[in-house]
N, C-alpha and C positions, 0 to 999 in steps of 0.2 A: 232208427239210424239211417243215415244217407245210403241210398243204393250205390252199388259199385258198377261202373262201366269199364270194361277192358277192351283195349284195341289190340288185335292180334293179326298175325300174318307173317309171310316170309320176310327175310331181311330186305331192306331197301325198296319197299313198295310204297313208302310214304306215311308210315304210321306216326312217326314223330312230328311230321308236318301237320297231320290231321290233329294230333294231340294239341299242338300249339294253336291251331286255328280255333278249336273248340274253346280253349282257355282264353284266347284273345291276346296271348303273349308269346314269349319264346322261352319256355321253361325247359323243354327237352333239347338236347344237342341234335342239330340237323346237319348231316354231312353225307355226301354222296358216296358212301362206302358201306358194304354190308357189315352188320354186326356192331354198329356204333353204340346203339342202346343195348348194353349187355344185361343191365339190371332192369327191374321194373321201376318206373318213374311215376310217382303219385302226386295228385294235386286235387284240392277242393275246387269244384267247378259249379257253374250255374248256367242254366239255359231257360229262358222264358220264365224266370222266377222260380224254377225248380232246381234244388241243390242236389249234387251227387259227387261221388269221388271218381276221378278219372285215372285210369292206369294205362301208361304206355309200356308195352312189353318189348323185350328183345325179340329178334326174328325167330320164327318157329320153323325149323328145318327138320322135318320128320326123318329124312333119309340121310342126314349128315352124321358122320362118325367123329367129326372134329370135336375135341373136348369142350372148347368154348361154346360151340353151337349146341352140344348136348346140355350144357348148363343153362343156356338160354332157353332151350326147349323145356327144361324143368320149370324155369321161372314162368314161362308162358302157360304151361299146363296148370300151374298153381293159380295163375290169374284167371284162367278159364274156369277152374273149379270154384273159385270164390266169388267170381263176378255175378251180378244179377242180370246184366245185359252184355252181349258180345258184339263188337264191331269188327268184322272180318274183312281185312283190306287185301285186295289183289291188284296186280299191275296191268293196266290196260295196254301199255306199250309192249310188254313182254308176252302178253297173252296167257292163256290158261296153262299152268305148269303142273307136273305130277305132284309136287308138294302141296299145291292148292287143293288138289283132289283129296289128298290124305287128311289135310286139316279139315276140309269140309265133312269128310266121313266122321271125324271125331266130334265136330260140332253138331252134326245131325242127331247124335245120340243124346244130346243134352235136352233137358226139359226146361229151356229158358229162351228168351228172345235172342235171335241171332240176326244181324243185319249184314247182308253180303254186299260188299262195296268194291267197285272197280275204279281204282284211282288213276290219275294221270290222263283223264279225258279232258283235255285242255280247251277244246273247241267243239261246237255243235257237229262239225264234220266227223269227229272221232267217236261219236256216240255209238256208231255201228260196231265198234270194237267190243262192246259188251256182249254181243249176241252169242259168241262162242262160249261164254261163261255159263249160259243156260244149260250147257251139257252137264252141269253139276246136278241138274234136276231141281233147281231152285225156282220158286214162284216169282220172286221179285229181286232184282239186282239194282243197286243204286249207283248210277254213274257219278263220278266226283272228280274235281280237280282241287285237291287240298291246297296246292300251291297258289291257285288263283281264287279259291273260295267258291268255285262254281259247284252248285248242287249241295252245298253244306246246309243251307237253311232248310231245304226240303228234307234232307236226311234227318236233321236234328228235330224237325217238327214231328216226324214219325217216331223217333226215339223218345221224345218227351211224353208221348201217350203212355209210355210204360213207367214214367216217373211220377211219384206222388207230388202233391202241391207244396210239400216241404213244410207243412204245418207242424210246428214243434210240439213235442209232447208237453202236455200241460204240466207246468212246474208246481210241485207241491213243496212249499218251503219247510214243511214239517218232516219231510222225508229226505234222508241223505243217501245219494246214489254212489256206490263204491264199485270201481272197476279193478279187477285183479289182473295185472299185466306182467309179462316177462317171457323169456325164451322157453321153448319146450323143455320139459323135464326139470324145471327149476323149483317145482313144488306148488304150483298154483292150485291144483285140485286138492292137494293135501291141506293147504291152508284154508280153502273154502270149507272143506269137510270138517276141519278142526273148529273153525268159528261156529259153524252151524250145529256141531255136535254137542255143545254145552246145553245142559238141560234147562237153564234159565232163559234160553233163547227160543222164542216162538217162531216157527218156520212155516211159510206158506209159499209153495212154488206155483209160478204162473208163466205162461209163454211170454217171451220178450217180444220186441218189435221187429226182430229179424229172424229169418228162418232158423229153427233149431236152437236158438239161444234160450237160456233159461234165466229169467229174473227171479231171484229168491227174495221175497219180502219177509223181513223178520223184525222182531222187537226185542230191545234189551233195556231194562231199567226205564221203561216208559218212552224210549226213543225209537223211532221207526227208521229202518234202513231198507235199501234195495241193493242186493249183491248181484252185480252183473258178471255172470260166470263166463268169461271169455273162453275158458277151456271147453265149454259145452257148445260153442258156436259151430254148427255143422259137424258131421262125422268126418274126421280127418282121413284122407286117403294116404296111401303109401308115400305119394309125392309130398303131401303136407308134412308127414312125420319126418321125412328125410330132409326136408328143407327147413332150416332154422328160421328162414325169413317168413314163415307162416305167421310168426308172432306179430309182425308188422300189420298184417291184415286184421288180426284180432284187435290190435290197438286202435286202428282206424275205425273199426266198426263200433267201438264202445266209447271212445273218448268224448265224442260230441254229447253224449247222454249222461256222463257221470259228473259228480261234484268233486270227488277225491279219487285219485288213482294210486293204487298200491303197486309199486314196481319192485318185483322180487329179483334179488341178485344171488348168485351162487358164490360163496367165499372161496371155494376151491379153484374157481376159474377167474375170479376178479371181475372187473368191469369189462365186458366185451364190446366190440363195435356195435353189435346188435342191441345191447343194453343202452348204449349211448343214443342210438337212433330212436328207440322207443321213448327214452327220457326226453329227447328233443321234441318229439310229437307232443308229449304231455305239457312241456313248457310252452310251445308255440300255441297250443290250444287254450292256454291260460287256466289249466286245471290245478287244483290242489294236489300235492304229491307227497307221498311218504315212501322212503326207501327201506325195504325190508331185506336184511341179509339173512336168508333162510339157511337151514342145515348147519346152524352155528354149533350144534352138538357134535358135529363131525370134525371140528377144528381143534387141534392142540393149541392151548392158549395159556398165557400168563397175564399178569396185571396190565401189560402194555398192548396186548394183541388188539383189543377193540379200538383203542385210540389210533393205532397204526392203520387199521382197516378204514376207520372213519376218514383219516387224512387222505388216504389213497383214493377213496371213493370220491371225495370232493375235488381232488386234483383231476380225476378223470371226467367228472360231471360238473364242471365249474358253473354251468348255467343252472344247476339244481342245488346250489350252495344253500338255498333257503329251506330245502326239504329236510325234515327230521329223519334220522336213521335209527332203526330198531334192529337189534340182533335177536333172531327168533329161531325156533325149531317147530315147524308145523307137525313133525313126527311126534315129538315129545310133549308139545303144547307150551314149551318154554316161551314166556312173554307174549303169547298169542292174544290173550285177552286185553293186554295193554294196547294192542293195535286199534281196537275200537275207541279207546279213550283218546288216542292221538287223532283218529279220524274225526271225532267230535270237535276237538280243538281246531284242527285245520279247517273244517267246514265253517266254524264260527268266524275264524280269521278271514276267510274268503268273503263273508257277508258283511264284514265290519265297515262302517262308514264314519269318517272323521269330519266333524263340523268345520266349515270353511274358516271361521274365525281362529280356531286352534291351529289349522294348517298354516295360515298366514303369519301367525306369531312365530311358529316353528321355522318357516321359510326365512323370515328376517334374521333369526338367530343363526341358521345354517350359512346364510350368505355373509353375515358379519364375521363368522368364524373362518370361512374359506370363500372369498369372492370368486365368481367365475372369471376365467382368463378373458382378456379383451379379444375382440374380433376385428381384424384389419385395423389395429391401433385404436379402435373405438370401444368404450366400455359396454359390457353387456349388463342389462338391468333385468332382474326377475321381479315383475311387478305384483303378481297375484297368483294364487294357487287354489284349486278347488278339486274335490273328488267328484267325478262325473259318473262313475260306474262301480259296481261290485262284481265279484266272480268273473274275471279277476279285478282287484282294486285298480282303478284307472284314474290318473290325476292329470289335469291340464294346468300348465304353467304359462302365464302370459309373459312375453319377453319382447324386447325390441329387435333381437336377432336370433330367431329360432335356428337358422342354419349355422349359427356360430357356436352352438352348445357342443362341446367336445364330448365324445362318449365317456371319457374318464370322469368328467364333471357330472354327467348323467348318472354314472355309477355311484359317485359320491352322494348325490341326492337320494338315490334309492337306498343306500346304506343308512343314511340319516333317517329316512322314513321308517326303516325297519327298527333301528335302534330306539326311536321315539315311540312308535306305535305298534310294533310287533309284526303282524302279517306273516307269522311263521308258517311255512309249508305252502305258500301261494306266491305265484309270480306277481310282480308289480309292473304296471304299464305307465310310462311317463310320456305325455304328449306336450310338445312346446309349440305354442301358437303366437303369432305376431300380435302385438298389442294394437288395437284399433286406434287410428289417429283421430283425435277429437277435432270436430269442425267448429 
């Protein structure tokens, strides 16, 4: 799994600016006011061909009693706990502050790489400002101007020594990798134990590719699976247990590696914002998804209850409307063994490839039934369609005006693809490309 780099430090020292410089874009909000980034901000990043997850944190104020700053501190402590590499940013214009000392004391106790950065060193004349920071007892301090990108290449060259070359785990098409995701206390461990507890399942535990994660290899009816136990990733501290957002870190660590994600929901609480965020990650990563409503045995129900829950879930998670829903109880075992049947189905759907000739016959029918709206009074033509990728199924459509395809028509085409070819449980990607002019 990709290593995680967290940027930490007091408010307003330039963490978000550094975050954006490393990404090469402007994903974080940058504003000259303490506490703008109150939550952690995540992004997939790459430097010198090495991939990692970058986290921008809210400011860490160890001495602040303000409620918002206390919450930001918790977020920051969680990022520190879960990250593989820490970038600790201090302010060269303000000089060494008591809060910097406290943060440095916390970081010194960690058994992981920490880079001590003095930001806002905007010219060679200001480099001498870093000397007072050596009072922290640090061997090396990195002068930086995130605003002007000065010193960034040197810093990231050093950081990249601690990153792997990003060689992806060898994909074994005969093995289905399943990640179990969800908020704390929603029943992930119970589900894993229930699945593995059946006697006809052969279990073999082996270390995963991240610290303290356990990949469980098992076999059922001749099929091979790897269960990625997100609940087992690292021992959670009190901070982790207290913060519901720990589950986002679990999701980030496992999604790149799985084929199918199981998102557990608690019917007593409905779909929470956190569920929606994890679901969004699953969709964006293009993974197969199954929604599991756990603890169904605790719900008073009649013949309409499941249908009402189903409608409510799809209303809250519109972008996962393709994901099948199962109502289960990990505690009693109700419908748990159906989960693997649906995993098999979704995994097959993700690998399905449709011949180009069939796709183009279908495209002609869909366009004849509902032509695309015109673009700037000119008709849009959809000339050709082909599937270029699986996992997730990705289709390219050649057209004279790619920019003229309205999202509602794109949704219409996706619905037609699903009605005709299935793809249940997996997201579909549509790419519109301009038709080449013939010379």
